[in-house]
C-alpha positions in Angstrom: 72.3 152.9 120.0 74.3 150.1 118.2 74.4 146.8 119.9 78.2 146.8 120.5 78.1 150.3 121.9 75.2 149.3 124.3 77.2 146.2 125.2 80.2 148.3 126.1 78.0 150.7 128.1 76.5 147.9 130.2 80.0 146.3 130.7 81.4 149.6 131.9 78.4 150.2 134.2 78.9 146.7 135.7 82.6 147.2 136.1 82.0 150.6 137.7 79.6 149.0 140.2 82.0 146.1 140.9 84.8 148.6 141.5 82.7 150.9 143.6 81.9 148.1 145.9 85.5 147.1 146.4 85.3 144.3 143.8 83.5 142.1 146.3 80.3 141.5 144.4 79.9 138.7 141.8 80.6 140.4 138.5 78.4 138.0 136.5 75.4 138.9 138.7 76.1 142.6 138.3 76.2 142.1 134.5 73.0 140.1 134.5 71.2 142.7 136.6 72.5 145.6 134.4 71.4 143.7 131.2 67.9 143.3 132.7 67.7 147.0 133.6 69.5 148.6 130.6 69.8 146.0 127.9 66.3 146.3 126.5 66.1 144.0 123.6 69.8 143.4 123.3 70.0 140.0 121.6 73.7 139.2 121.9 74.7 139.4 125.5 77.9 137.3 125.3 79.9 140.3 124.3 78.9 142.1 127.5 79.9 139.2 129.7 83.2 138.6 127.8 84.1 142.3 128.2 83.4 142.4 131.9 85.0 139.1 132.6 88.0 139.8 130.4 88.7 143.0 132.3 88.4 141.3 135.7 90.6 138.4 134.6 93.3 140.7 133.3 93.0 143.5 135.9 96.5 143.5 137.3 98.1 143.7 133.8 95.6 146.3 132.7 96.2 148.5 135.8 99.9 148.2 135.2 99.4 149.5 131.7 97.4 152.4 133.1 100.1 153.2 135.6 102.7 153.2 132.9 100.8 155.2 130.3 99.4 157.7 132.9 102.3 158.0 135.4 101.1 161.3 136.8 97.8 159.7 137.8 98.0 156.9 140.4 95.3 154.3 139.7 93.4 155.1 142.9 93.3 158.8 142.0 91.6 158.3 138.6 87.9 158.7 138.9 85.9 155.5 139.0 84.3 156.2 135.7 87.5 157.1 133.9 89.3 154.1 135.5 86.8 151.6 134.4 86.4 153.1 130.9 90.2 152.9 130.6 90.2 149.3 131.8 87.6 148.4 129.2 89.3 150.3 126.4 92.7 148.8 127.2 91.2 145.3 127.4 89.7 145.7 123.9 92.9 147.3 122.5 95.3 144.7 124.0 93.3 141.4 124.1 90.4 141.5 121.6 91.8 140.9 118.1 88.4 141.2 116.4 88.0 144.9 117.5 90.1 147.3 115.4 92.3 149.4 117.6 90.9 152.7 116.5 87.4 151.5 117.3 88.4 150.4 120.8 89.9 153.9 121.3 87.0 155.8 119.9 84.5 153.8 121.9 86.4 154.4 125.1 86.6 158.1 124.4 82.9 158.2 123.7 82.0 156.4 126.9 84.2 158.8 128.8 82.5 161.8 127.2 79.1 160.4 128.0 79.7 159.2 131.6 82.8 161.0 132.8 83.7 164.6 133.6 84.4 167.5 131.4 88.0 166.4 130.6 87.4 162.7 130.6 87.4 162.4 126.9 90.7 164.1 126.5 92.3 162.2 129.3 91.1 158.8 127.9 92.2 159.8 124.4 95.7 160.8 125.7 96.2 157.5 127.6 94.8 155.3 124.9 96.7 157.2 122.2 99.9 156.7 124.1 99.3 153.0 124.3 98.3 152.9 120.7 101.6 154.6 119.7 103.6 152.1 121.9 101.9 149.2 120.0 102.3 150.8 116.6 105.5 152.8 116.7 105.7 153.3 112.9 102.4 155.2 112.6 102.5 158.9 112.7 98.9 159.8 113.4 98.3 162.3 116.2 95.0 161.1 117.4 93.7 157.6 116.6 90.3 158.5 118.1 89.8 161.3 115.5 89.3 158.7 112.7 85.9 158.0 111.1 83.5 157.5 114.0 81.3 155.3 111.8 84.0 152.6 112.1 82.8 152.2 115.7 79.5 150.7 114.5 81.2 147.8 112.7 
């Protein structure tokens, strides 16, 4: 598993745990514990912390984006996994300029397929694709997550 993918996985697991417990736990402590348990020999842990902390810091705005791009799904009715993968993907798409948009989308879809339910990947791709199209109105691609999956390893 590539370092960035593992970092995203640990960030998502930490956000899931934080959300599951009503966002009462210290997120940095959760990340630290999840790094110890799942990080193995992950050398660059700053990316994990920056993802988790970035989502938490921008949570109201990210949740507003989810509400706008998935209006038929109130935020509290989206499964915990899907909600936190969406938050992570939207954070990367909207706030991290060093992550190509299609990589952010593909990574979110892959996390949803791995950790979510049967339709999680399609749901995430739909929401993230809608946001991508809003951000890039001139592009005509139907599904940004369908692009070369090797790009995600960059």
